[in-house]
C-alpha positions in Angstrom: 0.0 0.0 0.0 1.2 3.5 -0.7 1.6 6.0 2.1 -1.5 7.9 1.1 -3.5 4.7 1.2 -2.2 3.8 4.6 -3.1 7.2 5.9 -6.6 6.9 4.5 -6.9 3.4 6.1 -5.7 4.7 9.4 -8.2 7.5 9.4 -11.0 5.1 8.5 -10.1 2.8 11.4 -9.9 5.8 13.8 -13.4 6.9 12.8 -14.7 3.4 13.3 -13.2 3.3 16.8 -14.9 6.6 17.6 -18.4 5.4 16.7 -20.7 5.6 19.7 -21.9 2.2 20.9 -25.4 1.2 19.6 -28.2 1.7 22.0 -29.4 -1.6 23.5 -32.6 -2.9 22.2 -35.2 -2.8 25.0 -37.0 -5.8 23.5 -33.9 -8.0 24.2 -33.1 -6.8 27.7 -36.7 -6.5 29.0 -38.4 -9.9 28.9 -41.8 -8.3 29.7 -41.6 -6.1 26.6 -40.6 -9.0 24.4 -43.6 -11.1 25.7 -46.0 -8.2 25.2 -44.8 -7.6 21.6 -45.1 -11.3 20.7 -48.6 -11.4 22.3 -49.8 -8.4 20.3 -48.3 -9.8 17.1 -50.0 -13.2 17.7 -53.4 -11.7 18.6 -53.3 -9.4 15.5 -52.4 -12.2 13.1 -55.0 -14.5 14.5 -57.6 -11.7 14.3 -56.8 -11.2 10.6 -57.4 -14.9 9.9 -60.6 -15.1 11.9 -62.0 -11.9 10.5 -61.3 -13.0 6.9 -63.3 -16.2 7.4 -66.1 -14.2 9.1 -66.3 -11.8 6.1 -66.7 -14.7 3.7 -69.4 -16.2 5.9 -71.3 -12.9 6.2 -71.1 -12.3 2.4 -72.6 -15.7 1.8 -75.3 -15.7 4.5 -76.5 -12.1 5.2 -79.9 -11.1 3.7 -80.1 -8.2 1.3 -82.8 -6.4 3.4 -83.2 -6.3 7.2 -85.5 -4.3 9.5 -83.2 -2.9 12.2 -84.6 -2.3 15.7 -83.7 0.7 17.8 -82.5 2.5 14.7 -83.0 6.0 16.3 -81.2 5.0 19.6 -78.3 3.6 17.6 -77.6 6.8 15.7 -78.2 9.0 18.7 -75.8 7.0 20.8 -73.2 7.1 18.1 -73.5 10.9 17.8 -73.3 11.3 21.6 -70.0 9.3 21.6 -68.8 11.4 18.7 -69.7 14.5 20.7 -67.8 13.2 23.6 -64.8 12.6 21.4 -64.9 16.2 20.1 -65.2 17.5 23.6 -62.3 15.4 24.8 -60.2 16.5 21.9 -61.0 20.2 22.6 -60.0 19.6 26.3 -56.7 17.9 25.4 -55.9 20.7 22.9 -56.6 23.4 25.5 -54.6 21.6 28.2 -51.7 20.6 25.7 -51.9 16.9 26.7 -50.1 14.2 24.9 -53.3 12.1 24.7 -54.4 14.5 22.1 -52.7 12.3 19.5 -54.9 9.3 20.4 -58.1 11.5 20.6 -57.4 12.9 17.2 -57.1 9.4 15.7 -60.2 8.3 17.5 -62.3 11.3 16.3 -61.0 10.9 12.7 -61.9 7.2 12.7 -65.4 7.9 14.1 -66.0 10.5 11.4 -64.9 8.1 8.7 -67.3 5.5 10.1 -70.1 8.0 10.3 -69.6 8.9 6.7 -69.4 5.3 5.6 -72.5 4.1 7.3 -74.5 7.3 6.6 -73.9 6.9 2.9 -74.2 3.2 2.8 -77.5 3.1 4.6 -78.9 5.9 2.3 -78.3 4.2 -1.0 -81.4 3.9 -3.2 -83.2 6.4 -0.9 -84.1 10.1 -1.2 -81.5 11.0 1.5 -78.5 9.8 -0.5 -77.6 13.3 -1.7 -77.7 14.8 1.8 -75.6 12.0 3.2 -73.1 12.2 0.3 -72.8 16.0 0.7 -72.3 15.8 4.5 -69.6 13.1 4.0 -67.8 15.1 1.3 -67.9 18.5 2.8 -68.0 17.9 6.6 -67.2 14.5 7.9 -64.3 13.4 5.6 -62.6 16.8 5.6 -62.8 16.9 9.5 -61.3 13.4 9.6 -58.5 14.4 7.3 -57.7 17.4 9.5 -57.7 15.1 12.6 -55.4 12.6 11.0 -53.1 15.3 9.7 -52.9 16.9 13.1 -52.2 13.6 14.8 -49.3 12.9 12.4 -47.8 16.4 12.9 -48.0 16.0 16.7 -46.4 12.6 16.5 -43.7 14.0 14.2 -43.0 16.7 16.7 -42.8 14.1 19.5 -40.3 12.1 17.6 -38.2 15.3 16.8 -38.2 16.3 20.5 -36.9 12.8 21.4 -34.0 12.8 18.9 -30.7 14.4 19.7 -29.8 17.8 18.3 -28.7 17.8 14.7 -24.9 17.4 14.3 -22.9 20.0 12.4 -21.8 18.4 9.2 -19.4 21.2 8.4 -17.3 20.6 11.5 -16.4 17.1 10.4 -14.0 16.0 7.7 -15.6 15.6 4.3 -16.5 11.9 3.6 -16.5 10.9 7.3 -19.3 9.0 8.8 -20.0 11.9 11.3 -20.5 14.3 8.4 -22.9 12.0 6.7 -24.8 11.4 9.9 -25.0 15.2 10.5 -26.3 15.8 7.0 -28.9 13.1 7.5 -30.1 14.5 10.8 -30.1 18.1 9.4 -32.5 17.0 6.8 -35.0 16.3 9.6 -36.3 13.1 11.2 -38.7 10.9 9.4 -41.5 8.9 10.9 -40.9 6.2 8.2 -37.3 5.7 9.3 -37.8 6.0 13.1 -38.0 2.5 14.6 -40.7 1.7 17.2 -38.1 0.7 19.9 -36.4 -2.3 18.6 -34.1 -3.3 15.9 -36.8 -4.9 13.7 -39.6 -7.4 13.7 -37.4 -10.5 13.8 -37.7 -10.8 17.6 -41.4 -10.2 17.6 -42.5 -13.5 16.1 -43.6 -16.1 18.5 -41.0 -18.7 19.3 -38.2 -16.7 17.6 -35.0 -16.3 19.5 -32.7 -15.1 16.7 -31.6 -11.8 18.3 -31.6 -13.4 21.8 -29.1 -16.0 20.6 -27.0 -13.4 18.8 -26.9 -11.2 22.0 -26.0 -14.2 24.1 -23.2 -15.2 21.7 -21.9 -11.6 21.9 -21.8 -11.6 25.6 -20.0 -14.9 25.7 -17.4 -13.6 23.3 -16.9 -10.5 25.4 -16.4 -12.7 28.5 -14.0 -14.8 26.6 -11.9 -11.8 25.6 -12.0 -10.4 29.1 -10.7 -13.7 30.6 -7.8 -13.6 28.3 
């Protein structure tokens, strides 16, 4: 190797040695979190399978027409719950509470359900135009605003939890610190922010891939320390 190549290799090795240690994955070091994550994944997957079969059964057996009982009470109760969701959202906004993110998602989901069932139950009736207009100009736009607000608040929460952007200009060009600083300066992204773990591998029931890797790393570290 030429002297220039050796100097470049030396700088690269020095930068690798200066890299901060990776933050431990809480799903590996907290057994309770690992069990909860596997349980949620198992329940979600099982619910998908059961619901798919239930949809096929309903499509094959439900009648085309049905006389619903307590129709007025059903819609009044739904609107009362929606009113409560709006009131709770207004309270959380006024008090600047973190639960506002969940309330916005709840309110937006209820508005979408309201539009869906209002239009769906008004098909082939004289009230279809009123239902379609209220869905297009009231319920769906409000739901969009609620979802957009929840996403912006979640993004602000993620930004507040990340370290301050590094200064890319203070690092040598081409170094890993300069690249990391430029990436952070571009702003955090919800799509690239992990939930809390390194991935979904450790979430599957019965999987111990990451646990075995962590155990092997610890054994290797003990072996080096014994020497």
